[in-house]
Every structure is written in C-alpha cells, then in structure tokens.
N, C-alpha and C positions, 0 to 999 in steps of 0.2 A: 546498780541503777545508773551510775555514771557511764559505764561501758555501753549500755543500751542507748543512752542519750547521745553519746559520742558517735555511735554507729548510725543512728538515725540522722544526725546532722550531716555526716559524711555522705550518706546515701542521698539526702536531699540536695546537697551540693553537686554530686555527680549527675543527678537527673537534670538539675538546672543548667549544667554545662553541656550535657549531651543533647538536650532537646533542640536548641538552635542549630547545632551542627547537623542533626538529622533533617531538619527543615531545609537547610542549604543544599544537601545532597538531592532531595526530592526536586528542588527547583532546577538543579543542573540537569537531571534526567528529563524533566519536562521540556527544557530548552533545547535539548539535543534532538528532539523528535522532528523538527522542521528541516531536516537534511534533504538529501536527494530522494525523491519518491521512487526511484528505480533501483535503489540499493538492494532491495529484496531480490530482484531479478539477477543482479550480479552475484549475490550470494548463492542463489540456486544454480547458476551456471558453474560456479566453483565446485559446488557439491556434486554436480553432475559428472565431474571428472574431465572437464575441458582442459586443454593444454594452457600453459601459462601465457603464451602469446595471444591465444584466443580470449582469455580472460581479460587481458590488457585492452584488447580491442573493444570488448563489451563494456569495460569500465569507461573507455573514451566515449563510446556511444551514450552511456548513461550520463556522463558529464555534459554532453552536447544536448541531449533531449531533456534532462532533468529540470533545468531552469525554465525551459519552454513549457513543459508539462505543469510545473508548479504555478507558472503565471496563468496558464489557461484555467487551472483549477481554482484560482483565486476568484474568478468570476462566479463560481458556484456559491461561495460563501457557506452559510450554515446548511444549505440544501444538500450538500454532500453527506453530512452526518445524518440528516433526516432520511435520505435515500438508503443509506446503509442500514439504519434501524428498520425501515419499512421492508427492505430486502430480507433481513433476518426474520422478521415476523412472518412474511409471506412464505419463506422457505420452511419455517417451523410448521406452517399450516399444510405443507406438502406440495406447494406449488412449484412448478419448474418451467423453464423455457419462456415462451411468449406469455403464458399465464402469469408467471412471476413478474415479468417486466411490466405487464399491464397493471398488476396490483401495486407495484412501486409507483408507476406514473399516476395512478388514481390517488394514492396516499399523499404524494408530494406534488403539488402544483408548481411547476417551474415557470418563471417569467421568460420572455423571449430572449433576454440577455443570458439567462442561466442556461436555456436550451442551446444557445450558440456556444457558450463556454463548455458545456457538456460534449457537444459534437466535436469541438476543437480538441478537447483533451482525449476523447476516444480516438480521433484520427491520429494524433501524435503517438498514442499508445500503440496503435496498429502499426505505424511506421517503425517504431522502435522494435516491436516484437518481430516484424519481418526482417529488419536488419540483423537482429540477434540470431534469428533462426537461420539466416543465410550463412552465418559464421560457424554454426554448429552442425554436427552430424545429426541425422534423424533420431538416433538413439539418445544423444545428448539433449536435443531439443525436447524430446518427450520426457526425459528425466527432469529437465529444468522447468517443464510446464510452459514452454514457449513454443507457439505454433505460428507459422507465417500466415496460414489461412488464405482465403481468396480475397478477403477485404471488401467485397462488394455486397455481402449479405445474402448472396444467392447460393443455393445448393447446386453442386455439380450434378448434371443429369447423366444417367447411364444410357449408353447407346445400345438398343436392342438389336442384336444381329442374329 
C-alpha cells in the first residue's frame, strides 16, 4: 500500500511540474506566428530547387515586402479571418472563381477602410509575386506556385489569323 501511495504522489508531482511547462511551450508557438507573411513563398522557392543566390534575393524581397504587407493587412482586422472562413465554406459548396468571390463578399461586409486595406495588400502581393517570378525560371515559378500574371485583371485575347 505504501508503494502505491508513493507512486501516486510522485505521479501527481510530475504532472504538477509538467503542466506549466507545456503551457509555456504553447505560448511560444503562438507568439512565433506573427513573423513574415511571405516566409511560405520563400520556403516554396527553396523547395522548387532554386539556386542559393536566387533564394537569397527572394529572402531579401520578402524582408522588404513583408512589413509593408503586414501593415496593410492590419487594416483588415478580424475581417481577414471572416473572409477565410467564408471562402472555405463557399469552396466546400463547390463554388469557384467569380462565384466564390461574390459569395465571400456577400458573407463579409467590408468597410471602405477595410476595402482599401484589402486592395493595398493585394497590390503588394502582386508586386512581390511578379518580382519573385522574374528571378525564377518558368519551371521553378510553376513549382513554387508563383506567377507574375498580367496584374490588370484582364484575360489575354487571342488573335484570330
């Protein structure tokens, strides 16, 4: 009986010590999230097999555009999370393209300031993607999921000859 009591006491002591340490690790992980929002693109470029010099240039671009993009996204506030949830729900319903975008806009009503912040962040993201795509070969850009695009929102017309 003494051995059981001793074991239970030691187990309780171990749990009492381990619980606060676990909570501290979770807080650290949550705090690390607020880094560079373009870090995922840098990782994709590395995984796409880009040369070291190219990766360094992409990292420099991410350091340049990252704070600007984070600042632009601050204007969105909680609307960014709401838009992501609405986009997931609409995509789950099978909506795509303009229909998906219309469903997101209908679900989340943005103020004029939020619309301006969204447009600003989208413009910065386009500029960053174009700059990164210019550094990569077409194969690397495709593998990294970065495309320069036209940036004006218009489709290129085919010339009938």
